[in-house]
C-alpha positions as CSV (number, residue, x, y, z in Angstrom):
1,X,125.2,113.7,65.1
2,X,121.9,113.1,67.3
3,X,120.9,109.7,68.5
4,X,118.1,108.5,66.3
5,X,116.9,106.0,69.0
6,X,116.5,108.6,71.6
7,X,114.5,111.8,71.7
8,X,114.2,114.4,74.3
9,X,110.8,115.9,75.6
10,X,110.3,118.8,77.9
11,X,107.4,118.3,80.4
12,X,104.8,121.2,80.1
13,X,104.0,120.9,83.8
14,X,107.2,120.9,85.6
15,X,109.5,121.7,82.6
16,X,111.8,118.8,83.4
17,X,113.8,117.2,80.5
18,X,112.9,113.7,79.7
19,X,115.0,111.4,77.5
20,X,112.7,108.8,76.0
21,X,113.6,105.6,73.8
22,X,112.0,105.9,70.3
23,X,111.4,102.3,69.9
24,X,110.1,101.3,73.2
25,X,108.9,104.5,74.7
26,X,110.6,103.8,77.8
27,X,112.0,106.7,79.9
28,X,115.8,106.7,79.8
29,X,116.6,110.0,81.7
30,X,115.1,112.6,83.7
31,X,116.5,115.9,84.7
32,X,114.5,118.4,86.9
33,X,114.7,122.0,86.0
34,X,117.1,123.9,88.2
35,X,115.3,126.3,90.4
36,X,117.0,129.6,91.3
37,X,117.9,130.3,94.8
38,X,115.5,132.9,96.6
39,X,116.7,135.6,98.5
40,X,116.8,135.6,102.2
41,X,113.7,138.1,102.3
42,X,111.7,135.9,100.2
43,X,112.5,132.9,102.4
44,X,111.7,134.8,105.5
45,X,108.4,135.7,103.8
46,X,107.6,132.3,102.9
47,X,108.2,131.0,106.6
48,X,105.9,133.8,107.9
49,X,103.2,132.7,105.3
50,X,103.7,129.0,106.6
51,X,103.3,130.2,110.1
52,X,100.1,132.0,109.4
53,X,98.7,128.9,107.7
54,X,99.6,126.9,110.6
55,X,97.9,129.1,113.0
56,X,94.7,129.1,110.9
57,X,94.6,125.4,110.8
58,X,95.2,125.2,114.4
59,X,92.3,127.7,115.2
60,X,89.9,125.7,113.1
61,X,90.8,122.5,114.7
62,X,90.6,124.0,118.4
63,X,87.1,125.3,117.4
64,X,86.0,122.0,116.2
65,X,87.2,120.4,119.4
66,X,85.1,122.8,121.4
67,X,81.9,121.7,119.7
68,X,83.1,118.0,119.6
69,X,81.8,117.3,123.3
70,X,78.3,118.6,122.6
71,X,77.9,116.9,119.2
72,X,79.1,113.6,120.8
73,X,76.8,113.9,123.6
74,X,73.8,114.8,121.3
75,X,74.9,111.6,119.1
76,X,74.8,109.6,122.3
77,X,71.4,110.7,123.3
78,X,69.8,110.1,119.9
79,X,71.5,106.5,120.0
80,X,69.9,105.9,123.3
81,X,66.5,106.9,122.2
82,X,66.7,104.5,119.2
83,X,67.9,101.7,121.6
84,X,65.1,102.3,124.0
85,X,62.5,102.3,121.1
86,X,64.1,99.1,119.5
87,X,64.7,97.1,122.8
88,X,62.1,94.6,122.3
89,X,63.7,93.4,119.0
90,X,66.6,90.9,119.4
91,X,70.1,92.2,118.1
92,X,71.0,90.9,114.6
93,X,74.8,91.1,113.7
94,X,74.8,92.6,110.1
95,X,77.5,90.2,109.2
96,X,75.2,87.1,109.8
97,X,72.8,88.0,107.0
98,X,74.4,85.6,104.5
């Protein structure tokens, strides 16, 4: 006979089996769906795919670092122009505006 104070729910997202108390709604148990083991060839393909993704990310970061010096230099020059333009005004700390 089934326990009337507890019911079982299957998660639509991950297909895990959840045991829930009917009176409180508290989660009592959780069992993940067992995943079948992949073949060796599928695992190798997965590693190859991960390697390609890592190489793409590395290439993107390398390209962004090449332009980084130029961008920082441009920002610095722009800040120097603003500082020259505003050098007559005294510095006001934004935290002191209370």
